[in-house]
C-alpha positions in Angstrom: 126.2 70.6 57.1 124.4 73.3 59.1 127.0 72.9 61.8 130.0 73.4 59.5 129.9 77.2 59.5 129.9 77.2 63.3 132.9 74.9 63.3 134.6 77.0 60.7 133.9 80.2 62.7 135.2 78.5 65.9 138.4 77.4 64.1 138.9 80.8 62.7 138.5 82.5 66.1 141.0 80.1 67.6 143.4 80.8 64.7 143.1 84.6 65.3 143.6 84.2 69.0 146.7 82.0 68.3 148.1 84.6 65.9 147.6 87.4 68.5 149.3 85.3 71.2 152.2 84.6 68.8 152.6 88.4 67.9 152.5 89.4 71.6 155.1 86.7 72.4 157.3 87.7 69.6 157.2 91.3 70.7 158.0 90.4 74.3 160.8 88.1 73.1 162.3 90.9 71.0 161.8 89.0 67.7 159.3 91.6 66.5 161.7 94.4 65.8 159.3 97.0 64.4 160.2 99.4 61.6 163.5 101.3 62.0 163.5 105.1 61.6 166.9 106.9 61.6 166.7 110.6 62.5 169.0 113.6 62.9 169.3 117.2 61.9 172.1 119.7 61.5 174.0 117.5 59.0 176.2 118.6 56.1 178.7 121.2 57.3 181.6 120.6 54.9 184.6 122.7 55.9 186.9 120.8 53.4 186.6 120.4 49.7 186.0 116.7 50.0 182.7 115.8 51.8 184.3 112.5 52.9 186.1 114.4 55.6 183.0 116.0 57.1 181.0 114.9 60.1 178.1 114.2 57.7 180.1 111.4 56.1 180.5 109.6 59.4 176.8 109.8 60.3 175.8 108.8 56.7 177.9 105.7 57.1 176.0 104.9 60.4 172.6 105.4 58.7 173.6 103.4 55.6 174.6 100.5 57.7 171.2 100.5 59.4 169.3 100.8 56.1 171.1 97.9 54.6 169.7 95.6 57.4 166.0 96.4 56.8 164.4 97.5 53.5 161.5 99.0 55.4 163.7 101.5 57.3 163.3 105.2 56.6 165.3 108.3 57.4 164.0 111.6 58.8 166.3 114.6 58.1 165.3 117.2 60.7 166.4 120.5 59.2 169.7 122.4 58.6 170.6 119.8 56.1 173.4 121.9 54.6 175.6 124.8 55.9 176.1 127.6 55.9 173.2 129.0 53.7 171.5 126.1 52.0 172.7 126.8 48.4 172.3 124.4 45.5 176.1 123.8 45.5 175.9 122.8 49.2 173.3 120.2 48.4 175.3 119.0 45.4 178.8 119.0 46.9 178.2 118.3 50.6 174.7 116.7 51.3 174.6 114.7 48.1 177.8 112.6 48.6 176.9 111.9 52.3 173.2 111.7 53.2 172.2 112.1 49.6 173.2 108.4 49.2 169.9 107.4 50.6 167.8 110.3 49.3 165.1 108.0 48.1 164.5 106.7 51.6 164.7 110.1 53.3 161.8 112.4 54.4 163.1 116.0 55.0 162.1 119.0 57.0 163.6 122.4 56.4 165.7 124.4 59.0 166.7 128.0 59.3 169.9 127.5 57.3 167.9 126.4 54.3 166.0 129.7 54.6 169.2 131.7 54.6 168.8 131.4 50.8 165.5 133.3 50.2 162.5 131.0 50.1 164.7 127.9 50.7 164.6 127.6 46.9 167.5 125.1 46.6 166.0 122.9 49.3 162.7 122.6 47.5 164.4 122.1 44.2 166.6 119.3 45.6 163.7 117.4 47.2 161.0 118.2 44.6 157.6 116.7 45.4 158.9 115.0 48.5 159.3 118.4 50.2 155.6 119.1 49.9 154.8 122.7 50.8 157.4 122.4 53.5 154.9 120.2 55.5 153.3 116.9 54.7 152.5 113.5 56.2 152.9 109.8 55.5 152.7 106.4 57.1 155.4 104.1 58.5 153.7 100.8 59.3 150.8 101.7 61.7 152.3 105.0 62.6 151.2 108.4 61.2 154.3 110.6 60.6 154.1 114.4 60.1 156.8 116.7 58.9 156.4 120.4 59.6 158.2 123.7 58.8 159.2 125.6 61.9 160.5 128.6 59.9 157.0 129.7 58.8 155.3 132.8 60.3 152.2 134.8 59.9 149.6 133.6 57.3 151.9 130.8 56.1 152.2 129.4 59.6 148.4 129.8 60.1 147.9 127.8 56.9 150.2 125.1 58.2 148.3 124.8 61.4 145.0 124.6 59.5 146.5 121.8 57.4 147.8 120.0 60.6 144.4 120.2 62.2 142.7 118.6 59.2 145.5 116.0 58.8 145.2 114.8 62.3 141.4 114.6 62.0 141.8 112.5 58.8 144.4 110.2 60.3 143.3 109.1 63.9 146.2 106.7 64.5 147.0 105.3 67.9 150.6 106.2 67.4 151.7 109.6 65.8 155.2 111.1 65.4 155.9 114.7 64.2 159.2 116.4 63.5 160.5 119.8 62.7 163.7 121.8 63.2 163.3 124.2 66.1 162.7 122.5 69.4 159.9 123.7 71.7 162.1 122.6 74.6 165.9 122.7 74.7 168.7 123.1 77.2 171.1 123.8 74.4 172.7 127.1 73.3 169.7 128.2 71.2 167.3 127.3 74.0 163.6 126.6 73.8 161.9 128.1 70.7 158.1 128.9 71.1 157.2 129.0 67.4 155.6 125.5 67.3 153.6 125.8 70.6 150.3 125.7 68.8 151.4 122.8 66.6 152.4 120.9 69.8 149.0 121.7 71.3 147.2 120.2 68.3 149.3 117.1 68.4 148.8 116.8 72.2 145.0 117.0 71.8 145.2 114.3 69.1 147.2 112.0 71.3 150.5 112.1 69.5 153.5 110.3 71.0 156.7 111.8 69.8 158.2 115.1 68.5 161.8 115.2 67.0 163.7 118.4 66.5 167.3 119.6 65.9 168.8 123.2 65.9 170.9 122.7 68.9 173.9 120.5 68.0 173.4 118.0 70.8 171.2 115.1 71.9 168.5 115.6 74.5 165.5 113.6 75.6 162.5 115.0 77.5 159.9 113.3 79.7 156.3 113.4 78.2 154.8 116.9 78.6 152.1 119.2 77.2 152.6 122.4 75.1 153.0 124.5 78.2 155.8 122.5 79.8 153.7 120.6 82.2 154.8 117.0 82.9 152.1 114.5 81.7 153.2 110.8 81.9 149.7 109.7 80.7 149.1 111.8 77.6 152.2 114.0 77.1 154.5 114.1 74.1 158.1 112.9 74.4 160.5 115.2 72.6 164.0 114.3 71.3 166.5 117.0 70.2 168.8 115.3 67.7 171.0 118.0 66.2 173.8 115.5 65.9 173.8 114.7 62.1 177.4 116.0 61.5 177.7 119.6 62.6 180.2 120.0 65.5 178.5 119.4 68.9 177.8 122.4 71.0 177.5 122.6 74.8 174.4 122.8 77.0 173.5 125.9 79.0 170.8 125.9 81.6 168.9 122.7 82.0 165.2 123.2 81.4 162.5 121.3 83.3 161.8 117.6 82.4 165.0 117.1 80.6 166.0 113.5 81.2 169.1 112.9 79.2 171.7 115.3 77.7 174.7 114.4 75.5 176.9 116.9 73.7 179.8 114.6 73.3 178.8 112.7 70.1 177.6 112.9 66.6 175.2 110.2 65.5 171.6 109.4 64.8 168.5 108.5 66.8 167.2 105.1 65.8 163.5 104.5 66.6 161.8 101.2 66.3 158.1 101.8 65.6 155.8 99.0 66.7 152.0 98.8 66.3 151.5 99.9 69.9 154.8 101.4 71.0 158.3 102.4 70.3 161.9 101.9 71.3 164.7 104.4 71.0 168.5 104.2 70.9 171.1 106.8 70.1 173.7 105.4 67.6 177.1 107.0 67.9 179.1 107.9 64.9 182.0 110.0 66.4 182.7 111.4 69.9 184.7 114.3 71.2 186.3 112.6 74.2 187.3 109.0 74.4 186.9 108.5 78.1 184.4 109.1 80.9 181.4 109.2 78.6 178.1 107.6 79.6 176.7 104.9 77.2 174.3 106.2 74.5 170.7 106.7 75.6 168.1 104.0 74.9 164.7 102.9 76.1 161.1 102.0 75.1 157.5 103.1 75.8 154.0 102.2 74.8 151.7 104.5 72.8 148.9 106.2 74.7 
């Protein structure tokens, strides 16, 4: 009898080791698919009365098809959700029939077009408690995910940074993803926007992996870097600009340092697969401007720090 606990402990240890080996083998074999996250900004520009004819309808179909395959999948709406000024009618008539189809699985961030209506009041009314104060956090599997408001300034922005500092301290995850509308780095028409430099610095110091933004109507992927634009493969944050949610694509201007992939020929969404210790990415095309001579959509994978 006294030897039974030792045998039980040995058996349990062997079982744990076997489970770990199985999980590693499944990940290596591609059977551990992670949790899908579909992300884009610059979405519901409805030039016609019927939203079904908008670019947002096509990208919504892309997202809906992905969501149907995995009940764990979530959507990140990365600002400028409606055009031109973020009114209640735009949310009702344009966003609602397209991306509003999966509102209950979407986590939003506001963009500058929401704030063209003072206080972004229709945005906050449409999303209710899910919009938070314009910034909030949640978990996707083992990942900590943070939504921020890049339109804040002065005391409001300082309060957001204080909140971010406390949130990161309270959630020391190995893998962290943040998203907001205005990109710190961009080769697109709006260019790099320095507003969120201090937020990037806090995320970098906390070991975050990814930042997603929109604003420029294109897709761009950057190498990992710090808040001052220095390349850092070991600890840097990888940024994706995904302003491809339905608004008409716009061209690139001057390429900024560490830009690895640029695509202004498509609308579509970024699909991330979030694993316990890493992530994969793939751009999923909805429509394209030119039928020929276009490189395949971007894809890849990386481990968390």
